FISEPA-833020 format. One line per 2 residues: number of its first residue (from 1); their letters; for each residue x, y, z of N, C-alpha, C. Coordinates in Angstrom, 2 decimals, padded with zeros to 5 digits. Example, Ala and Ser with C-alpha at 12.3 -4.5 7.8 and 13.67 -1.06 7.14 Angstrom:
BEGIN
1 = AS = 013.19,-005.69,007.80,012.30,-004.50,007.80,013.20,-003.30,007.80 | 012.85,-002.25,007.08,013.67,-001.06,007.14,012.90,000.03,007.87
This chain:
BEGIN
1 = MS = 001.04,-001.17,-000.11,000.10,000.10,-000.01,000.65,001.29,-000.23 | 000.57,002.12,-000.48,001.87,003.99,-000.59,001.17,004.48,000.88
3 = LR = 002.05,005.62,000.71,001.28,005.94,002.01,000.99,007.18,001.71 | 000.20,007.32,000.28,-000.79,008.30,-000.13,-001.86,007.99,000.07
5 = RA = -002.32,006.72,000.26,-003.41,005.92,000.30,-003.71,005.84,002.23 | -002.73,005.60,002.82,-002.97,005.43,004.20,-003.94,006.45,004.70
7 = PL = -003.67,007.70,004.93,-004.86,009.17,005.45,-005.99,008.51,004.83 | -006.19,008.33,003.52,-007.37,008.02,003.10,-008.15,006.76,003.46
9 = LV = -007.38,006.07,004.09,-007.89,004.96,004.69,-008.38,004.81,005.83 | -007.66,005.98,006.69,-007.72,006.06,007.96,-008.94,007.00,007.95
11 = LL = -009.40,008.09,007.11,-010.18,008.76,007.37,-011.93,007.79,007.25 | -011.46,006.96,005.96,-012.80,006.33,005.67,-012.98,005.34,007.08
13 = GA = -012.02,004.57,007.95,-012.21,004.03,008.69,-013.15,004.71,009.87 | -012.61,005.92,009.92,-013.69,006.46,011.20,-014.89,006.92,010.88
15 = AA = -014.85,007.49,009.52,-015.99,007.78,009.13,-016.95,006.54,009.00 | -016.47,005.55,009.25,-017.61,004.05,009.33,-017.98,004.09,011.05
17 = FS = -016.93,004.21,011.35,-017.52,004.22,012.91,-018.34,005.06,013.58 | -017.86,006.52,013.24,-018.76,007.23,013.21,-020.59,007.21,012.84
19 = AA = -020.30,006.53,012.14,-021.87,006.06,011.35,-022.07,004.76,012.57 | -021.51,004.25,012.64,-021.87,003.00,012.88,-022.37,003.24,014.59
21 = MP = -022.26,004.28,015.03,-022.45,004.72,016.38,-023.70,005.84,016.41 | -024.51,005.42,017.22,-025.97,006.15,017.21,-025.77,007.28,017.65
23 = AS = -026.60,008.31,017.29,-026.35,009.83,017.27,-026.45,009.98,018.98 | -027.38,009.30,019.57,-028.08,009.56,021.42,-027.01,008.67,021.99
25 = AL = -025.46,008.10,021.69,-024.88,007.30,022.29,-024.46,008.23,023.30 | -023.95,007.81,024.39,-023.30,009.08,025.35,-021.83,007.97,025.10
27 = RC = -020.50,009.19,025.49,-019.43,008.59,025.62,-018.90,009.12,027.31 | -018.23,008.54,027.34,-017.41,007.94,029.30,-016.29,007.60,028.56
29 = GS = -015.39,008.94,028.36,-014.21,008.70,027.99,-014.28,007.88,026.50 | -013.17,007.05,025.88,-013.32,006.28,024.94,-014.47,004.95,024.91
31 = RV = -015.26,004.80,026.00,-016.56,004.03,025.69,-017.86,004.80,025.53 | -018.53,003.97,024.81,-020.39,004.55,024.26,-020.69,003.51,025.13
33 = VD = -022.27,004.45,025.88,-023.08,003.57,026.58,-024.25,004.08,025.51 | -024.81,003.05,025.13,-026.31,003.16,024.42,-027.52,002.53,024.71
35 = RG = -028.39,002.95,024.74,-029.61,001.75,024.84,-029.76,000.66,024.84 | -030.51,000.12,026.06,-030.50,-001.70,026.00,-029.23,-001.77,026.76
37 = AL = -028.30,-001.08,027.32,-026.73,-001.14,028.07,-026.91,-001.56,029.40 | -026.58,-002.50,030.22,-027.07,-003.18,031.75,-026.48,-001.88,032.58
39 = DV = -027.34,-001.64,033.80,-026.73,-000.55,034.39,-025.04,-000.72,035.39 | -024.83,-002.07,035.12,-023.19,-002.22,035.65,-022.67,-002.44,034.31
41 = QV = -022.85,-002.46,032.84,-022.33,-002.20,032.05,-021.99,-000.96,032.27 | -022.58,000.27,032.43,-022.88,001.63,032.07,-021.57,002.24,033.37
43 = LS = -021.95,001.52,034.89,-020.96,001.16,036.10,-020.22,001.13,035.23 | -019.21,000.52,035.00,-017.85,-000.02,034.37,-017.42,000.94,033.44
45 = RC = -018.01,001.48,032.72,-017.81,002.53,031.74,-017.92,003.49,032.06 | -018.84,004.35,033.02,-019.20,005.62,033.38,-018.45,005.92,034.72
47 = GD = -018.66,005.20,035.66,-018.67,005.07,037.03,-020.02,005.64,037.73 | -019.11,005.77,038.76,-020.67,006.13,039.61,-021.47,008.05,039.06
49 = PY = -022.88,007.54,039.08,-023.09,008.67,039.05,-023.28,010.17,040.97 | -023.46,011.04,040.10,-023.46,011.32,041.66,-024.56,011.86,042.32
51 = WR = -025.84,011.30,041.57,-027.17,011.54,042.20,-027.95,010.10,041.45 | -028.48,009.33,042.45,-029.78,008.43,041.91,-030.86,008.38,042.49
53 = AP = -031.83,008.49,041.47,-033.40,008.91,042.04,-033.98,007.05,041.71 | -034.09,005.92,042.36,-034.96,004.98,042.13,-036.70,005.26,042.48
55 = RG = -037.56,004.66,041.72,-038.36,003.88,042.36,-039.12,003.29,041.48 | -040.53,002.97,041.63,-041.24,001.87,041.14,-042.53,002.00,040.53
57 = EF = -043.24,001.52,039.91,-044.55,001.38,039.55,-044.78,000.16,039.49 | -046.06,-000.63,039.21,-046.75,-001.79,039.16,-046.99,-001.34,038.21
59 = LI = -047.37,-002.86,037.68,-048.50,-003.19,035.95,-049.36,-004.26,036.71 | -050.27,-003.87,035.93,-051.44,-005.15,036.29,-051.80,-005.63,034.76
61 = RG = -051.50,-006.73,035.17,-051.87,-007.64,033.63,-053.05,-008.24,033.50 | -053.91,-008.24,032.80,-055.18,-008.77,033.11,-056.36,-007.97,034.21
63 = EG = -056.44,-007.46,033.70,-057.23,-006.35,035.58,-058.56,-006.35,034.62 | -059.27,-006.76,035.55,-061.19,-006.97,035.81,-061.33,-008.10,034.54
65 = GL = -060.18,-009.26,034.40,-060.81,-010.74,033.90,-060.60,-011.72,035.17 | -060.43,-013.10,034.94,-060.25,-013.77,035.90,-058.93,-013.69,036.50
67 = IE = -057.88,-013.50,036.02,-056.55,-013.57,036.92,-055.71,-012.85,036.35 | -055.68,-011.12,037.51,-055.18,-010.31,037.50,-053.36,-010.50,038.13
69 = QR = -052.43,-010.10,037.23,-051.23,-010.08,037.91,-050.63,-008.27,038.22 | -050.09,-008.57,039.19,-049.62,-007.07,039.67,-047.84,-007.11,039.71
71 = VE = -047.10,-006.77,038.46,-045.96,-007.45,038.58,-045.09,-005.51,038.64 | -043.95,-005.48,039.76,-043.38,-004.26,040.05,-042.47,-004.27,038.84
73 = RR = -042.03,-002.70,038.32,-041.03,-002.58,037.16,-040.00,-001.56,038.74 | -038.88,-001.55,038.37,-037.98,-000.97,039.04,-037.59,000.52,038.19
75 = IE = -037.69,001.78,038.22,-037.13,002.73,037.64,-036.23,003.14,038.10 | -035.53,003.50,037.41,-033.49,004.47,038.04,-033.05,005.63,037.01
77 = DW = -033.25,006.57,037.70,-032.98,007.92,037.02,-031.37,007.66,037.70 | -029.91,008.12,037.08,-028.93,008.17,036.99,-028.36,009.84,036.57
79 = YY = -027.76,010.49,037.49,-027.58,011.93,036.83,-025.58,012.15,036.74 | -025.08,012.22,035.71,-023.88,012.24,035.70,-023.51,013.42,034.92
81 = NF = -022.44,014.39,035.94,-021.98,015.73,035.88,-020.30,015.60,034.94 | -020.24,015.81,033.79,-018.89,016.11,033.28,-018.25,017.05,032.99
83 = GP = -018.33,017.92,033.95,-017.88,019.53,033.74,-018.55,020.50,033.44 | -018.17,021.61,033.51,-018.77,022.72,032.78,-018.74,022.77,031.80
85 = SR = -017.96,022.40,030.71,-017.54,022.22,029.23,-018.90,021.31,028.51 | -019.60,020.32,029.21,-020.20,019.26,028.65,-021.54,019.20,029.49
87 = LT = -022.73,018.76,028.91,-023.81,019.04,029.46,-024.28,017.83,030.36 | -025.20,018.07,031.38,-025.16,017.35,032.35,-026.04,016.34,031.58
89 = VR = -026.13,014.26,032.09,-026.58,013.54,030.96,-027.69,012.96,032.32 | -028.90,012.73,032.39,-029.55,011.72,032.72,-030.30,010.32,032.03
91 = LR = -029.63,009.42,032.68,-030.06,008.07,032.10,-030.76,007.87,032.94 | -032.25,006.91,032.06,-033.28,006.22,032.83,-033.37,004.59,032.62
93 = FV = -033.38,003.86,033.76,-033.08,002.21,033.71,-034.27,002.20,034.10 | -035.09,001.23,033.51,-035.89,000.20,033.68,-035.59,-001.26,033.49
95 = DG = -035.82,-001.61,035.30,-035.38,-003.08,035.51,-033.72,-003.53,035.13 | -033.07,-002.30,035.54,-031.62,-002.47,035.26,-031.00,-002.89,033.95
97 = VL = -031.99,-001.82,032.81,-031.47,-001.93,031.16,-032.09,-000.31,030.96 | -030.71,000.18,030.09,-031.47,001.79,029.62,-031.68,001.98,028.68
99 = EA = -032.73,002.63,029.30,-033.90,003.00,028.48,-034.26,004.29,027.97 | -033.58,005.64,027.99,-033.77,006.49,028.17,-032.51,007.42,028.23
101 = EE = -032.00,008.51,027.69,-030.81,009.26,027.88,-031.28,010.86,027.61 | -031.33,011.76,028.61,-031.53,012.74,028.04,-030.33,013.64,028.65
103 = TL = -030.22,014.93,027.87,-029.23,016.10,028.45,-029.80,016.94,028.88 | -029.08,017.42,030.09,-029.64,019.16,030.79,-028.81,019.68,030.63
105 = GY = -028.75,020.93,031.11,-028.00,022.11,031.15,-026.43,021.77,031.56 | -025.62,022.65,031.35,-024.01,022.29,031.80,-023.80,021.92,032.53
107 = GQ = -022.81,021.22,033.04,-022.46,020.72,034.55,-021.87,021.75,034.94 | -021.53,021.43,036.08,-020.38,022.21,036.81,-018.50,021.87,037.68
109 = PG = -018.06,022.70,038.29,-016.85,021.56,038.54,-017.07,020.75,039.88 | -018.22,020.86,040.42,-017.92,020.03,041.35,-019.74,019.98,041.81
111 = VG = -020.25,018.71,042.57,-021.39,018.91,043.01,-021.81,019.57,044.12 | -022.97,020.69,044.07,-022.93,021.21,045.18,-022.44,022.86,045.13
113 = GR = -022.60,023.68,044.45,-022.06,024.92,044.02,-023.04,025.90,044.95 | -022.77,026.72,044.38,-023.66,028.13,045.63,-025.27,027.68,045.11
115 = CT = -025.79,027.35,046.12,-027.21,027.73,046.91,-027.90,028.55,046.68 | -028.60,029.15,045.61,-028.86,030.53,045.91,-030.40,030.67,045.62
117 = AT = -030.91,031.65,045.63,-032.28,031.85,044.95,-032.28,032.01,043.12 | -030.97,032.20,042.83,-031.29,031.56,041.34,-030.91,030.55,040.67
119 = AL = -030.59,029.77,041.54,-030.32,028.15,041.97,-031.31,027.55,041.85 | -032.53,028.19,042.71,-033.30,026.96,043.16,-034.82,027.63,041.95
121 = QR = -035.07,027.03,041.32,-035.79,027.28,039.88,-037.00,026.07,039.78 | -038.19,026.71,039.49,-039.30,025.43,039.70,-038.74,024.96,037.86
123 = GL = -038.99,023.38,038.04,-038.85,022.87,036.65,-037.65,021.64,036.75 | -036.75,022.50,037.15,-035.55,021.75,037.76,-035.20,020.02,038.02
125 = SE = -034.85,019.27,037.31,-035.30,018.04,038.00,-034.55,017.36,039.54 | -034.85,016.62,039.74,-033.91,016.49,041.39,-032.67,016.48,040.99
127 = GE = -032.14,015.94,039.93,-030.42,016.02,039.96,-030.00,017.55,039.36 | -030.45,017.82,038.67,-029.39,018.89,038.89,-029.89,020.17,039.52
129 = LV = -031.02,019.73,040.71,-031.25,020.36,041.73,-029.59,020.03,042.97 | -029.53,018.79,042.85,-028.26,018.25,043.66,-027.09,018.92,043.42
131 = LR = -026.97,019.08,041.83,-026.19,019.13,041.11,-025.17,021.21,041.51 | -027.09,021.65,041.84,-026.47,023.20,042.33,-026.71,023.59,043.99
133 = CG = -027.18,022.72,044.39,-027.03,022.63,045.69,-026.25,021.65,046.70 | -025.97,020.46,045.96,-026.02,019.07,046.86,-027.06,018.52,047.59
135 = AP = -026.64,017.61,048.54,-028.00,016.67,049.18,-028.61,017.33,050.03 | -029.98,017.51,050.41,-030.40,018.03,050.71,-030.41,017.86,052.49
137 = LR = -030.86,018.67,053.34,-030.23,018.23,054.88,-031.37,017.42,055.52 | -032.23,017.82,054.12,-033.55,016.87,055.24,-034.33,016.34,054.16
139 = RR = -035.00,015.26,054.20,-035.63,014.81,053.10,-037.34,014.33,053.53 | -038.18,014.20,053.08,-039.62,013.69,053.19,-040.38,013.46,052.46
141 = TT = -041.01,012.10,052.04,-041.88,011.81,050.63,-042.90,011.11,051.03 | -044.05,011.61,050.47,-045.41,011.06,050.77,-045.61,010.61,049.56
143 = YA = -046.48,009.52,049.44,-047.04,008.80,047.74,-048.36,009.05,047.80 | -048.99,008.90,046.69,-050.56,008.72,046.13,-050.37,008.20,044.99
145 = DQ = -051.35,006.82,045.03,-051.15,006.10,042.99,-051.96,006.82,042.15 | -051.22,006.45,041.19,-052.37,007.08,040.18,-052.51,005.71,039.21
147 = IL = -053.39,006.05,038.54,-054.24,004.43,037.99,-054.09,005.14,036.59 | -053.56,004.27,035.82,-053.68,004.68,033.64,-053.84,003.15,033.59
149 = RD = -055.22,003.34,032.78,-055.81,002.22,032.31,-055.45,002.15,030.46 | -055.05,001.32,030.16,-054.94,001.56,028.95,-056.47,000.97,027.76
151 = GF = -057.49,000.04,028.09,-058.57,-000.23,027.69,-058.84,-001.35,027.24 | -057.24,-001.95,027.59,-057.49,-003.67,026.75,-056.98,-004.69,028.06
153 = GQ = -057.55,-004.47,029.25,-057.17,-005.43,030.62,-056.13,-005.16,031.26 | -055.46,-003.90,030.89,-054.08,-003.33,031.16,-054.13,-002.25,031.82
155 = AR = -053.39,-002.03,033.29,-053.19,-001.10,033.96,-051.86,-000.74,034.55 | -051.50,000.03,035.36,-050.34,000.49,035.99,-050.86,001.52,036.75
157 = VQ = -050.64,001.42,037.59,-050.45,001.61,039.13,-048.97,002.53,039.45 | -048.53,003.86,039.33,-048.06,004.56,039.45,-047.95,005.31,041.00
159 = PR = -046.76,004.81,041.73,-047.24,005.89,042.83,-046.30,007.23,042.46 | -047.00,008.43,042.86,-046.60,009.50,042.65,-045.84,009.87,043.65
161 = PR = -044.93,010.16,043.93,-044.02,010.81,044.98,-043.94,012.32,045.14 | -044.60,012.84,046.03,-044.07,014.39,046.46,-043.35,014.40,047.67
163 = EE = -042.31,015.11,047.11,-041.16,015.71,048.33,-040.66,016.87,048.94 | -040.47,016.38,050.15,-040.25,017.66,050.82,-038.65,017.90,051.16
165 = WW = -038.15,019.13,050.60,-036.73,018.85,050.85,-036.01,020.22,051.08 | -035.00,020.55,052.19,-034.64,021.43,052.80,-033.28,021.57,052.81
167 = FR = -032.74,022.65,051.88,-031.22,023.53,051.81,-031.30,024.37,052.65 | -029.80,024.69,053.03,-029.62,025.99,053.96,-028.43,026.99,052.30
169 = RD = -029.29,028.00,052.46,-028.99,029.00,051.15,-027.76,029.46,051.46 | -026.93,029.91,050.10,-026.13,030.65,050.22,-025.78,031.97,050.36
171 = DS = -027.32,032.63,050.07,-027.16,034.04,050.01,-027.90,034.28,050.91 | -028.63,033.86,051.79,-029.55,034.75,052.55,-029.12,033.52,054.37
173 = RF = -029.91,034.06,055.41,-029.84,033.71,056.55,-030.63,032.25,056.51 | -031.46,032.26,055.72,-033.05,031.75,055.38,-032.90,030.50,055.12
175 = LA = -033.49,029.28,055.71,-033.52,027.75,054.84,-034.41,028.25,053.63 | -033.90,027.01,052.89,-035.29,026.64,051.74,-035.74,025.41,051.55
177 = RV = -036.94,025.47,051.47,-038.01,024.57,051.39,-038.65,024.42,050.07 | -038.11,023.07,049.32,-037.81,023.24,048.14,-039.13,021.77,048.00
179 = ML = -040.22,022.21,047.28,-041.40,020.89,046.97,-041.25,020.31,045.57 | -040.74,018.99,045.50,-040.92,018.23,044.37,-042.32,017.25,044.10
181 = SD = -042.26,017.17,043.04,-043.74,016.47,042.64,-043.01,015.88,040.89 | -043.12,013.96,040.99,-042.41,013.56,040.15,-040.80,014.25,039.65
183 = GR = -040.57,013.86,041.04,-038.90,014.13,040.70,-038.38,015.53,039.95 | -039.57,016.70,039.72,-039.12,018.45,039.34,-039.75,019.01,040.45
185 = VE = -038.86,020.24,040.61,-039.17,021.36,041.28,-040.33,021.93,041.14 | -041.35,022.01,042.05,-042.99,022.26,041.91,-042.75,024.12,042.83
187 = SV = -042.08,024.25,043.54,-042.11,025.09,044.60,-040.95,025.42,045.29 | -040.34,026.79,045.52,-039.77,027.25,046.29,-040.01,028.23,047.80
189 = ES = -039.58,027.86,049.21,-039.90,028.83,050.18,-039.12,028.83,051.01 | -038.62,030.33,051.45,-037.75,030.69,052.17,-038.56,030.91,053.74
191 = VR = -037.85,029.90,054.23,-038.22,029.96,055.87,-037.08,030.24,056.78 | -037.46,031.03,057.83,-036.43,031.72,058.77,-036.35,030.15,059.68
193 = P = -034.90,030.19,060.25,-034.22,028.62,061.10,-034.76,029.31,061.91
């Protein structure tokens, strides 16, 4: 092979590799993670996430028929912070298998930066909240079930968590009482300690 053709072959090989990799694949260093990967594979490729948000839901098969079967599905969201030059990523696992990937805002140099009034915004996911303010001082959770039916004898019972998180604000003497619904910030209230 001539030396003139070698760069062309390297370029073609790189193009073929990038075309074979899905556009939504997450890169952890030189390793790729995509839908269908097991949680243990993601751990070995990307390391521990800075925050995990586990929950469950129950599937009811054959609802209203002679035999109903209630099966639990475990859902877990993992949050990764890759620093200020990359986007934060939320990975959703269902029964230990990667089902979805979502990119959030830009990361930070570390977890738990400055927990100020501007950091506490409605609509933030719980992982983004932890990235900005760190782990909560106190956390309390209550549940209410939501039943979703599909009309074919299938139903889903989803425990809907409503959480109350407390943080010490960096920009005042007040504490922040943050209410989350379905893993998102619903309201923020300042409370005198």
